[in-house]
C-alpha positions in Angstrom: -34.4 3.2 -14.1 -35.3 1.5 -10.2 -32.1 0.2 -8.6 -31.5 -1.2 -5.1 -27.9 -0.9 -3.5 -27.6 -3.6 -0.8 -24.7 -4.5 1.6 -24.0 -8.0 2.6 -21.9 -8.7 5.7 -20.1 -12.3 5.6 -18.3 -13.5 8.9 -15.3 -16.2 8.5 -15.9 -19.3 10.2 -12.8 -21.2 8.5 -9.9 -19.3 8.2 -8.0 -18.7 4.6 -6.3 -16.6 2.3 -8.1 -14.0 0.0 -7.2 -12.5 -3.4 -5.7 -9.2 -3.4 -8.8 -8.1 -5.4 -12.0 -9.8 -4.1 -14.4 -8.8 -7.0 -14.2 -11.8 -9.1 -14.3 -14.1 -5.9 -17.3 -12.6 -4.9 -19.1 -12.6 -8.2 -17.9 -16.2 -8.7 -19.4 -17.2 -5.5 -22.8 -15.4 -6.1 -23.1 -17.3 -9.3 -22.3 -20.6 -8.1 -25.1 -20.2 -5.3 -27.5 -18.8 -7.5 -26.9 -21.6 -10.1 -27.6 -24.3 -7.5 -30.5 -22.6 -5.8 -32.2 -20.3 -8.2 -31.2 -21.2 -11.9 -34.1 -19.3 -13.2 -32.7 -16.2 -11.6 -29.5 -16.8 -13.6 -31.4 -17.5 -16.7 -33.4 -14.3 -16.6 -30.7 -11.7 -15.2 -27.0 -13.0 -15.6 -26.7 -14.0 -18.9 -27.4 -13.1 -22.3 -26.2 -10.6 -24.7 -27.0 -7.4 -22.2 -25.2 -6.0 -19.6 -25.6 -7.7 -16.1 -28.4 -6.1 -14.0 -26.3 -6.8 -10.8 -22.9 -5.5 -10.1 -20.6 -6.1 -7.0 -18.8 -3.4 -5.2 -15.8 -4.2 -2.9 -13.3 -2.5 -1.2 -10.2 -1.2 -3.0 -7.1 -3.3 -3.4 -5.4 -4.4 -0.1 -2.6 -6.4 1.0 -4.3 -7.9 3.7 -5.2 -11.4 2.1 -5.5 -13.8 5.6 -8.9 -13.7 7.4 -9.5 -15.3 10.5 -12.5 -16.8 12.6 -14.9 -14.0 13.3 -13.6 -11.4 10.7 -16.1 -9.7 8.7 -15.8 -9.2 4.9 -18.6 -7.2 3.2 -19.5 -6.4 -0.3 -22.1 -4.2 -1.8 -24.6 -5.3 -4.7 -26.3 -3.0 -6.7 -29.5 -4.2 -8.4 -31.2 -2.6 -11.3 -34.6 -2.9 -13.3 -36.8 -5.7 -12.4 -33.9 -7.7 -10.4 -34.6 -5.3 -7.6 -37.8 -7.4 -6.8 -35.9 -10.6 -6.6 -33.4 -9.5 -3.9 -34.7 -12.4 -1.4 -33.8 -14.9 -3.8 -30.1 -13.8 -3.5 -30.2 -13.6 0.2 -31.7 -17.2 0.4 -29.1 -18.5 -2.0 -26.3 -17.2 0.2 -28.3 -18.2 3.4 -28.6 -22.0 2.4 -25.3 -23.0 0.9 -21.5 -22.7 1.6 -19.8 -19.5 1.0 -16.1 -19.7 0.1 -13.9 -16.9 -1.0 -10.4 -18.1 -1.8 -9.6 -20.7 0.6 -11.9 -19.2 3.4 -15.4 -20.2 4.4 -17.9 -17.7 5.3 -21.6 -17.4 6.6 -23.9 -14.7 5.8 -24.8 -12.4 8.9 -26.5 -9.4 7.7 -28.0 -7.5 4.5 -28.8 -3.7 4.7 -29.6 -1.2 2.5 -26.1 0.3 1.5 -26.8 4.0 1.5 -29.6 4.3 4.4 -28.4 1.4 6.7 -31.9 0.0 6.8 -32.0 -3.7 7.6 -33.0 -6.1 4.8 -32.1 -9.5 6.5 -30.6 -10.8 9.5 -30.8 -14.2 11.1 -34.4 -13.5 12.5 -36.4 -12.0 9.4 -36.5 -10.5 5.8 -37.6 -7.0 5.3 -38.6 -5.5 2.0 -37.2 -2.2 1.4 -38.1 0.0 -1.5 -35.9 0.5 -4.4 -34.0 3.9 -5.3 -34.6 5.9 -8.5 -31.6 6.9 -10.4 -31.7 10.7 -11.0 -29.6 12.8 -13.3 -26.9 14.5 -11.9 -26.9 18.2 -11.4 -25.0 20.1 -14.4 -21.3 19.9 -13.9 -19.1 23.0 -14.1 -16.2 23.6 -16.3 -13.7 21.2 -14.9 -14.7 17.6 -13.6 -12.8 15.3 -11.3 -13.0 11.7 -12.0 -11.5 9.5 -9.1 -11.5 5.7 -9.9 -11.8 3.9 -6.5 -11.3 0.6 -7.8 -9.2 -1.0 -10.7 -10.5 0.1 -13.8 -10.0 -1.6 -17.4 -11.0 0.3 -20.4 -10.5 -0.8 -23.9 -10.8 1.5 -26.9 -10.1 0.6 -30.6 -9.4 -2.9 -28.9 -6.5 -1.8 -26.5 -6.4 -1.0 -23.0 -6.0 2.6 -22.4 -5.6 5.3 -20.0 -9.1 7.0 -20.0 -9.9 9.9 -22.0 -13.0 11.6 -21.0 -14.9 10.3 -24.0 -13.9 6.9 -23.7 -15.6 6.8 -20.2 -18.8 8.4 -21.7 -18.8 6.2 -24.8 -18.5 3.0 -22.7 -21.2 4.5 -20.0 -23.7 5.4 -23.0 -23.6 2.0 -24.4 -24.3 0.3 -21.0 -27.0 2.8 -20.0 -28.8 2.2 -23.4 -28.6 -1.8 -23.5 -29.7 -2.0 -19.9 -32.6 0.4 -20.0 -33.9 -1.3 -23.4 -33.5 -4.8 -21.8 -36.2 -3.6 -19.3 -38.5 -1.9 -21.9 -37.1 1.6 -20.8 -36.2 4.4 -22.9 -32.4 4.3 -23.6 -30.5 6.9 -25.8 -31.9 7.7 -29.3 -28.9 7.2 -31.8 -28.9 11.2 -32.1 -28.6 11.5 -28.3 -25.9 9.2 -28.1 -23.9 11.0 -30.8 -24.6 14.3 -29.4 -23.1 13.1 -26.1 -20.1 11.4 -27.3 -19.3 14.2 -29.6 -19.3 16.9 -26.9 -17.2 14.5 -24.7 -14.7 14.3 -27.5 -14.1 17.9 -27.1 -13.2 17.5 -23.6 -9.4 18.0 -22.6 -7.6 16.1 -20.0 -5.6 18.8 -17.9 -4.4 16.7 -15.0 -3.6 12.9 -14.0 -2.4 11.0 -11.1 -2.9 7.4 -11.4 -0.9 4.2 -11.0 -1.2 0.9 -12.8 -2.4 -2.3 -11.1 -1.9 -5.8 -12.5 -4.7 -8.3 -11.6 -5.2 -11.7 -12.2 -8.6 -13.4 -13.0 -9.2 -17.2 -13.2 -12.2 -18.8 -14.4 -13.0 -22.7 -15.7 -13.9 -21.4 -19.2 -11.1 -19.0 -19.9 -8.3 -20.0 -17.7 -5.7 -17.7 -16.2 -6.1 -13.9 -17.4 -3.6 -11.3 -16.3 -4.4 -7.7 -17.4 -3.3 -4.4 -16.1 -5.5 -1.8 -15.0 -5.6 1.7 -13.6 -6.3 3.4 -10.3 -6.4 7.3 -9.8 -7.8 10.7 -10.4 -8.2 12.7 -13.8 -9.4 16.1 -14.1 -11.0 17.1 -17.3 -11.7 20.5 -18.7 -15.3 19.9 -20.3 -16.7 21.8 -23.3 -19.8 24.2 -22.8 -23.3 23.5 -23.4 -23.6 19.9 -22.1 -26.0 17.5 -24.2 -29.4 16.2 -23.4 -29.3 13.3 -20.9 -25.7 13.6 -20.3 -26.5 13.8 -16.5 -28.4 10.8 -16.6 -25.6 8.8 -18.3 -23.0 10.3 -15.7 -25.5 9.2 -12.7 -25.8 5.6 -14.2 -22.2 5.2 -14.8 -21.4 6.2 -10.9 -23.5 3.4 -9.9 -23.0 0.9 -12.6 -19.3 1.4 -13.3 -17.4 1.4 -16.8 -15.1 -0.6 -18.7 -14.4 -4.7 -18.6 -15.4 -6.8 -15.7 -17.5 -3.8 -14.0 -20.0 -6.3 -12.6 -17.0 -7.8 -10.7 -16.6 -4.4 -9.1 -14.1 -3.0 -11.5 -14.6 0.5 -13.0 -16.3 2.2 -9.7 -15.4 6.1 -9.7 -16.7 9.4 -8.0 -17.3 12.6 -9.7 -16.4 15.8 -8.4 -15.9 19.4 -9.5 -12.3 21.3 -9.5 -12.3 25.0 -8.7 
């Protein structure tokens, strides 16, 4: 699957306060601007019964909530599938209108490729950059380290959970298949998904180092929603003989995120191997 990671830099022009976790504010700002400027983009990519092919990635939790004139706030936006060819619409929507995060006001100063630093837009020009292709991860060893870098909210059997490995993989496999099929690509077959999940269910959690973080979300439709998330590191002992396509699912999940509200930046993690 094609994807394009973009990094946006916003400069504060009117001081104010930001929420502790900025993901919901960034996603709300993007939706408001796109609805006003390019409603067709919203209908095509941001609503429906499938995962949203554009996810935000923001800095971790921080107690620094006040911003002053000239301060820079940045965020990353990962575009997937056909959405990679429509990045200019997102940029134009942010250039044209008022940008507010919390009570502060911003203007867009720069957009660049999030991994190479190649400029995409500044105040003088827009430059097209090629999308990336998500490749499968190399085979993992016996011990896998999963470090959640932003708050993560995984629900299993109807309840929020401290994640076991199979919960991460089950959630990632579902998002992987739904997003691929949305763009006419080959997702997981039922047999492949079952083999991956059954393999993941045999993994053991051998070490956990995490903390709970309480977040608050407000929306016009749902009102105030307070929920408890986790941030931290988990070490899993994996069973032998990983099944087909599990490397693709893990590579996708590292970029797309897992759990609820991943399109607002929750559920970001990095993978590593323990000795």
